[in-house]
C-alpha positions as a Markdown table, in Angstrom:
| # | Residue | x | y | z |
|---|---|---|---|---|
| 1 | Met | 0.4 | 0.1 | 0.0 |
| 2 | Glu | 0.9 | 3.1 | -0.9 |
| 3 | Ile | 0.8 | 6.4 | 1.6 |
| 4 | Ile | 1.4 | 10.0 | 2.0 |
| 5 | Leu | 2.9 | 10.4 | 5.2 |
| 6 | Ile | 2.3 | 13.6 | 6.9 |
| 7 | Gln | 5.3 | 13.7 | 9.8 |
| 8 | Asp | 8.6 | 11.9 | 9.8 |
| 9 | Val | 8.7 | 8.5 | 11.2 |
| 10 | Asp | 11.3 | 6.7 | 12.6 |
| 11 | Asn | 13.2 | 4.1 | 9.9 |
| 12 | Leu | 10.8 | 5.2 | 7.8 |
| 13 | Gly | 10.6 | 9.1 | 5.7 |
| 14 | Gly | 10.3 | 13.1 | 6.5 |
| 15 | Lys | 8.1 | 14.4 | 5.7 |
| 16 | Asn | 5.3 | 14.9 | 2.9 |
| 17 | Glu | 6.7 | 11.9 | 1.1 |
| 18 | Val | 5.4 | 8.6 | -0.3 |
| 19 | Val | 6.4 | 5.1 | 1.3 |
| 20 | Lys | 5.0 | 1.9 | 0.2 |
| 21 | Val | 4.2 | 0.0 | 3.4 |
| 22 | Lys | 2.4 | -3.5 | 4.6 |
| 23 | Asn | -1.4 | -3.4 | 4.7 |
| 24 | Gly | -2.0 | -3.8 | 8.4 |
| 25 | Tyr | 1.5 | -1.4 | 9.0 |
| 26 | Ala | -0.6 | 1.2 | 7.4 |
| 27 | Arg | -4.2 | 0.8 | 8.6 |
| 28 | Asn | -3.6 | 0.1 | 12.2 |
| 29 | Tyr | 0.3 | 2.2 | 12.5 |
| 30 | Leu | -0.2 | 5.0 | 10.5 |
| 31 | Leu | -3.5 | 5.9 | 10.2 |
| 32 | Pro | -5.0 | 5.7 | 13.0 |
| 33 | Arg | -2.4 | 7.8 | 14.3 |
| 34 | Gln | -2.6 | 10.2 | 11.7 |
| 35 | Leu | 0.8 | 10.3 | 11.4 |
| 36 | Ala | -0.1 | 9.3 | 6.7 |
| 37 | Ile | -2.9 | 9.8 | 4.9 |
| 38 | Glu | -4.2 | 7.1 | 1.9 |
| 39 | Asn | -2.5 | 8.0 | -1.5 |
| 40 | Ser | -4.8 | 9.0 | -2.9 |
| 41 | Pro | -6.0 | 10.8 | -6.4 |
| 42 | Ser | -7.6 | 14.7 | -4.5 |
| 43 | Asn | -4.1 | 13.8 | -1.6 |
| 44 | Lys | -1.7 | 14.0 | -4.2 |
| 45 | Lys | -3.3 | 16.9 | -5.9 |
| 46 | Gln | -2.9 | 18.5 | -1.9 |
| 47 | Leu | 0.6 | 16.7 | -1.4 |
| 48 | Glu | 1.5 | 18.9 | -4.9 |
| 49 | Glu | -0.2 | 22.1 | -4.0 |
| 50 | Arg | 1.6 | 21.9 | -0.2 |
| 51 | Met | 4.5 | 21.3 | -1.7 |
| 52 | Lys | 4.6 | 24.3 | -3.9 |
| 53 | Gln | 3.8 | 26.9 | -1.2 |
| 54 | Val | 6.4 | 24.8 | 0.9 |
| 55 | Lys | 8.8 | 26.2 | -1.9 |
| 56 | Lys | 6.9 | 29.4 | -2.0 |
| 57 | Lys | 7.9 | 30.9 | 1.7 |
| 58 | Glu | 11.5 | 28.5 | 1.2 |
| 59 | Asp | 12.1 | 31.3 | -2.0 |
| 60 | Lys | 10.5 | 34.2 | -0.1 |
| 61 | Met | 12.6 | 33.7 | 3.2 |
| 62 | Leu | 16.0 | 33.1 | 0.8 |
| 63 | Ala | 15.6 | 35.9 | 0.0 |
| 64 | Glu | 15.3 | 37.9 | 2.9 |
| 65 | Val | 18.2 | 36.1 | 4.3 |
| 66 | Asn | 20.0 | 37.3 | 1.3 |
| 67 | Asn | 18.8 | 40.9 | 2.3 |
| 68 | Val | 20.6 | 40.3 | 5.9 |
| 69 | Ile | 22.8 | 39.3 | 5.2 |
| 70 | Ala | 24.4 | 42.1 | 2.6 |
| 71 | Lys | 23.5 | 44.6 | 5.4 |
| 72 | Leu | 25.6 | 43.2 | 7.5 |
| 73 | Thr | 28.7 | 42.8 | 6.0 |
| 74 | Glu | 28.4 | 46.4 | 4.4 |
| 75 | Ala | 29.8 | 47.6 | 7.0 |
| 76 | Pro | 32.0 | 46.7 | 10.4 |
| 77 | Leu | 29.1 | 46.6 | 13.6 |
| 78 | Lys | 30.9 | 48.9 | 16.7 |
| 79 | Leu | 31.4 | 47.2 | 19.7 |
| 80 | Gly | 32.3 | 49.5 | 23.3 |
| 81 | Ala | 33.7 | 48.6 | 26.1 |
| 82 | Lys | 35.7 | 49.4 | 29.6 |
| 83 | Thr | 39.2 | 49.8 | 29.4 |
| 84 | Gly | 42.3 | 49.4 | 31.2 |
| 85 | Thr | 44.9 | 52.4 | 30.4 |
| 86 | Ser | 46.9 | 49.0 | 28.1 |
| 87 | Gly | 43.6 | 48.8 | 26.6 |
| 88 | Lys | 42.5 | 45.5 | 27.8 |
| 89 | Ile | 38.7 | 45.0 | 27.9 |
| 90 | Phe | 37.3 | 44.4 | 31.2 |
| 91 | Gly | 36.0 | 41.2 | 30.8 |
| 92 | Ser | 35.7 | 40.0 | 27.1 |
| 93 | Ile | 32.7 | 40.4 | 24.0 |
| 94 | Thr | 30.1 | 37.6 | 24.2 |
| 95 | Ser | 27.2 | 36.9 | 21.4 |
| 96 | Leu | 24.9 | 39.1 | 23.5 |
| 97 | Gln | 26.0 | 42.1 | 23.2 |
| 98 | Ile | 27.1 | 41.1 | 18.7 |
| 99 | Ser | 23.5 | 40.3 | 19.1 |
| 100 | Arg | 22.4 | 43.5 | 21.0 |
| 101 | Ala | 24.6 | 45.6 | 18.3 |
| 102 | Ile | 23.0 | 44.7 | 15.6 |
| 103 | Arg | 19.6 | 44.9 | 16.9 |
| 104 | Glu | 20.5 | 49.4 | 17.2 |
| 105 | Gln | 23.2 | 49.0 | 15.0 |
| 106 | Lys | 21.7 | 48.0 | 12.2 |
| 107 | Gly | 18.0 | 46.8 | 12.9 |
| 108 | Tyr | 18.2 | 42.9 | 12.5 |
| 109 | Glu | 17.2 | 40.7 | 15.6 |
| 110 | Ile | 19.6 | 37.5 | 15.9 |
| 111 | Asp | 20.0 | 35.1 | 17.9 |
| 112 | Arg | 23.3 | 34.7 | 19.7 |
| 113 | Arg | 22.6 | 31.4 | 19.9 |
| 114 | Lys | 23.4 | 32.4 | 16.1 |
| 115 | Ile | 26.7 | 33.8 | 16.7 |
| 116 | Thr | 30.7 | 32.1 | 16.7 |
| 117 | Ile | 33.4 | 33.9 | 18.1 |
| 118 | Ala | 36.5 | 32.9 | 16.2 |
| 119 | Asp | 38.4 | 33.8 | 19.2 |
| 120 | Glu | 38.6 | 34.9 | 22.6 |
| 121 | Val | 37.2 | 38.9 | 22.0 |
| 122 | Lys | 40.0 | 40.2 | 25.1 |
| 123 | Glu | 41.6 | 43.7 | 23.8 |
| 124 | Leu | 40.2 | 46.6 | 21.4 |
| 125 | Gly | 41.1 | 45.8 | 18.6 |
| 126 | Thr | 38.7 | 44.0 | 15.2 |
| 127 | Tyr | 37.3 | 40.6 | 15.2 |
| 128 | Lys | 34.6 | 37.7 | 13.4 |
| 129 | Ala | 32.0 | 36.2 | 13.8 |
| 130 | Thr | 30.5 | 33.8 | 12.1 |
| 131 | Ile | 26.1 | 33.1 | 12.0 |
| 132 | Asp | 24.0 | 31.4 | 11.2 |
| 133 | Phe | 21.4 | 31.1 | 9.5 |
| 134 | Gly | 20.5 | 27.8 | 8.8 |
| 135 | Asn | 19.7 | 25.8 | 5.6 |
| 136 | Gly | 23.4 | 25.9 | 4.9 |
| 137 | Lys | 23.8 | 29.7 | 5.1 |
| 138 | Ser | 25.7 | 31.5 | 7.0 |
| 139 | Thr | 28.3 | 34.8 | 7.2 |
| 140 | Glu | 31.2 | 36.6 | 8.8 |
| 141 | Val | 30.4 | 39.4 | 10.2 |
| 142 | Glu | 34.0 | 42.0 | 10.9 |
| 143 | Phe | 33.1 | 44.2 | 14.0 |
| 144 | Glu | 35.6 | 46.7 | 15.4 |
| 145 | Val | 35.3 | 46.7 | 19.7 |
| 146 | Val | 36.3 | 50.5 | 20.4 |
| 147 | Ala | 36.8 | 52.8 | 24.3 |
| 148 | Glu | 34.2 | 53.9 | 25.8 |
């Protein structure tokens, strides 16, 4: 029996996949738990329409991510930090501070967990951080640490 999966099912397939399973497995487990639907012509049309909507949404999101990447890479961020006399900062710069600087200077809300700093920032200067947007999209953002 061929079915269309509505949700991801372990050891069987992912959402919106058409798979062939035994009749009993489909009737007694997948269909009652609403993990799958039968592969009928009307359900197939609904699946195709759903896939079109998902693709359209992904394309829109990809365009938005590319726009954000362009804005983030056009000019370095400036982060202020309290420093001692030798140019070392008190504490270090964290991904939370970079996230706040992006929100204030560029106007985009980026989760701090998506930001990775290459090396520890404990002195004034220019550094790089990587922002992972998911779906294989990431960018390097340059930021400058200046004395307050």
